[in-house]
N, C-alpha and C positions, 0 to 999 in steps of 0.2 A: 669324049666323055659326055654323057647327057643324062638329064634327070627328067622324068615325065609321069609322075603319079598325080592323082587328084586328091586334095584334102577337102572333105565334105563335098559340097556341090560347086563351090565357087573358086577354089584355089587350084590352079593348073600349073604343073611343071612340065612344060613341053619338051619332048625329046626328038631324036632324029627320025626314027621310024616306028617306034613302039607305040601301040595304042594306049590311051589313057585308061587307068584302072581305078575305080573308086575304092578308097580305103579310109580307115580311121587312123589318124596319126598317133603314134606312140608318144609318150612324154618322157622328159628327163627324170633321172633318179640319181641319188648320190652314191659314189663308190670311192674307195681309197686304194691306191696302188701300194702294195707291200714293199716293192723294191725301192721306190722313190720317196714314199711317205706323202705324196701329193694326193689330195682329195679333189675329185672332179664331180661335176654334174654331167650325166651322159646317158648312154643307152647301149645295150648289148643286143644285137640281132641274133636270135637263136637259130635262124635258118642259114644266114650267110656266115655266122660265126665271126662277126665283126663287132668290135667295141669302139665307140667314139666317146671321148671325154673332153670337157672344156672347163677351164677355170680362168676367171678374170680378176684383176686387182680390185680392191675396195679401198678408196673410190676408184672408178674406172679410169684408165688412161688409153693409150693407143695400142695396147698389146694384150695378149692372152697366151695361155699355155694349152696345147692340144695334145691328146693322146689318141693314137690310131693303132689298133691291134687287129690283125687279119691273118688268115692262113697264108703261110709262105708259098703254098702251091699256086696261089692266084697270080695271074699275069700282072695285074696291078689292082690297087684299091684307090678310090678317089673320094674326096670330101669337098663339099660346098658349104662354107659357113654362111652364105647368103641364101641357101635353100634352092637355088636354081642353077642351071648351067650358064646361061647368058648373064653377063653383067654382074658376076659374083666372084669373090675370091675363092679359087679352087686350089686343092693340093692333090698331087699324085704321089703314090708310094708303091715301091716294089723292091724285092731283094735282088741283088746281083752277086751271087755266091754268098759270101759272108758280109757283104756290104749292104747298107741301107741307102736307097736312092729316093730322095724326097725333094720336092720343089713346088713353088707356087705357080699357078697358071691363071689365065684369064681369056675370055672370048666374048665378043659382042653378039654372037649368034650361035646356031647349033652346028658348029664346025669344030675341027680339032683345036682345043685350047692351046695357046702358045705360052712359053715361059714368060712370067710377069715380073718386071723389075719393080723394086720399091720395098716389099716386105723383107725384113731381116730375120732369118731363121737360125735358131740356135738349138741344135739337137742335144738333149739332156742325157746324162750318163746312163740312165736305166734303159735307154733304147737298145734293142738287141734283135738279132735274127738267128733262128736255128732251123732245123729241118721241118719244124711244125708251124711256127708262127713268126711273123715279123711284127715288131712293136716299135713305134716311133713316138717318143714324148718330146715335144719341141716348143720352145718359146718363139712366139711370132710378134716382132715389134713392127710398128708402122703398118698395122694389119686391120684396124677397125674401120678404115675408110679405103676405098679403092675406086677405080674408074667407074663412074655411073652407079655407085652403090656404097653401102655402109652397114655395119653390124647393127641390127635392131632398127634399121632405117634411121640411124643417128641417135637412137635412145637405147643406151646399154642397160636400161632397166626394163626393156620391153620383151615381148615374146619374139622368138626367132625360130624359123624353120631351119633345121640342119639336114642336109641330104648327103647320102653316101652311095657309092657305086662299086661294083666289082666286075672285072673282066676275069672270069674264073679259069680260063683255059689258055689264052694267047698272051704271051709276054710282049713287051715293047720291041720295036725293031732293033734297037740297040740298048740293051739293059744297062750298059755302063754310062749312058748319056741321059741326064735328067730331062733334057728337052726332046727326047726321042719321040718319034711318031708312035701313037698307040691307036688301036682300033676301038670302036664303040664298045662300051660295057655290055655285058649280057645279063646283069641283074642290078637292082638298086632298091633303095627305100629311103625313108626320112623319119625324123621325129621332131616333136616340138620342144623348144628349150626356153625356160624362164630364165632370162639373163641375170635377173636380180639374184636368183638362187645360186648362180655360178660365181658370184663375186665372193672373194675371200680375203680377210685381213691377214692371212698367212702367206699371201702371194709372194712378198719379198723374201721370205725364208725359202720358198720353193725354188727361186732362181739363184739363190746364194751359194749353192753347193758345187759350183763349177760346171763346165760344159764339155761336150765332146767335140763340137765344131761350131763355128759361127760364119755364116755366109749370107749374102742377100738372095742368091739363087743357089741353094745347096745342091751338091751332087752326091757323092758317096762318102761315107765315113766308116772306118772299121768299128764293129760293134764291140762292147766291153769284154766279151768272152774270147775275142781273137787273141792271137799270140802277141801281137804288137799293140801298144797303147794307142788309143784314139788320138788323132792329131788335134792340136789346139791352135786356133788362129785368133788374132786380135785386130779387127778391121780398123779400129780407131787409133791405134798406136802410131806415133810418128816414126816413119822409116821402117814400118813393119814389113815383113815378107810373108807371103802366103805359102802354106804347106801343100803337099800333093792333094789333088782333087778339090782344093779350095778355089773360090772365085777370085779372079785377078783382073776382070774387066767386063765391060758390057754397058748397055744403056742404063743410065742412072746410078752406076756403081761408083761409090766414093771411098771404098776400102783400098787395101794394098794392091798395087799393080805389079810389084816385083815378086817373083817366085823364089823360093829357097834354092840353094845351090843344087845343080843337077836337074832342075825342073824348068819347063818352058811354058809360057802363057799361050794357050791354044784357044782360038775362037771355036767354041763348040756349037753354039746356036746364035750366030751373028744376026743382028747386032746386039742381041739381048745378053749374051752370056759367054764368058771365056773362063777357062779353068787351068790350074797348074798341073802339068802332066810330065812324067819322066820321059 
């Protein structure tokens, strides 16, 4: 995953092989999701058909809520909340049948980003995937600072560039694996975000309605329209066991390491990530 457009004359987002293209940055605007009732600041790209939304607590803490909506036909969709590929907190998203595969990544250079330990991702119940779109609304805790970077360069009232990418044709090597190898995106863009405008006093109510799953490096979770109810995991509960596809180990993981009956903790992307599998 790489980002490489130019904002005005001086801001460069370098990519792997694509030439820099001068553009004017789009800016954020408010929108509310009818399914969840969450109101975001964000942007909808009319050409890529991708929507990115963000909402922060007021006053800010170490977390935020993100919404990513993209065509289900894409191989994957990516997001950089730091605006660049290198030294930024990244997210990759794709469907695997009726499942949503979502996880944080990071890289120090313009090479394949690897799964990144630290962020705690909670997929919210309005997340869904069908034959047309994949939609992931997720709470990200421990997400405003990361290795060699931070949201708004440490000022959550500042301007932030938000970048997004799409690989429109080629899926990951293993769509069931959140840490799968992916090829370079074939399209991308970015927009400017006023982080002050993204802060909301309603934030606590947005996260109070329950969750679909909670992991540090999430893999897959059944979407709300599937025949079985989405799994729920509680990483902080004493003696808790993890459900199928939930994280059970890996670098920096402090949640449950025991899997529910009939499941085994499998190293999927060692040493970063292990998950419970049947």
